[in-house]
N, C-alpha and C positions, 0 to 999 in steps of 0.2 A: 504494500500500500504506500509506504513512504517513497519508494522508487518512482511510483506513478506521480505522486505529488511533486517530486523534484523535477521530473521530466516535463510536467505540465508548466511548472514555474519557469523553467528554462525556455520552453517554447513560447510562452507569453512574453518573456523578457526579450527574446530574439525579435519577435514581431513588433514590439514597442520600439526597440532601438533601430532595427534594420528595415522593417516593413515600410515606413514612410519614404525612405530613400528608394526602395524598389518601385514604389508606385510612381515616382517622379521620373524614373528612367525611361528614356525613349528608345525604342528599338528601331534600328536603321537597317536597310537592306544592303549587305556588303557589296561593294564594287558595282553599284547601280547609280545611274546619273539622272533619275527621274523619280516620279512618285507612282503609287498604286492606290486606287480607291476601290474598296471592296463593295459588294452589293449591300452590305449592312451599314455602310457609311464610314467604316474604319479606314483610316489613311496611313500609309507608311511611305517615308521618303528614303531615298538611297543615300549612302554615305558619301557619294560623289555629287550629290545634288546641291546646287548653290542657291536655292530659294526655299519657299514654304508652299504648302498647299492646304487650303481650307476646303473640306468636303461639303457636300450638300446638307449634311446633318450638323455641321458646325465643328466637327472634329478636325484637328489640325496636326500637321507634322512639319518638321523643319529638317532640311538636309544637313549632312555632315560638313558641307562646305559653306553653309549659310552663317553669316556673321552677326545676326540679330535675333530677335524673338518675334513671335506673332501671337496675338490674342484674338480668338475668333469671336463671332457675334454671340456665342453661347457661353463664353468665358473659358473655353479650353485654351491652354497655352502650350507653346512648343518653342524651345530654344535651339538654335542651330549649333552645330558642332564647333564652329569657330567663334561662338559668342562667349565672352570672358566674364560673364556675370550671371545673375539669375533674374527672373521676373515672376512676380506674384500677380495673378489676374484678379479681376473684380470679384470672382467667386471664391478666392482663396487658394486656387490651384497654383502650383509653383513649377517652374522649369529652370534648369540651369545647373550650376555646379553642385 
């Protein structure tokens, strides 16, 4: 019983400390110089892409070669790979370092 409590505590501590950082991470398509928008509205930018893309649902991605951030009309934010800071959107979502 004590082992289960310790494992549960460590799991919760991991998600409290690491989880928020994982949710801010933006996945980029390796060696791709454009973007992809899926039928569900999700967008992904390539690591060689030098701009951002805002999808029809307000989701946004920024390429690995993009040097700024973009905040969509729905408050989604994405920072480019060349952006040296962070941005907090109007809804509290954060991208960046």
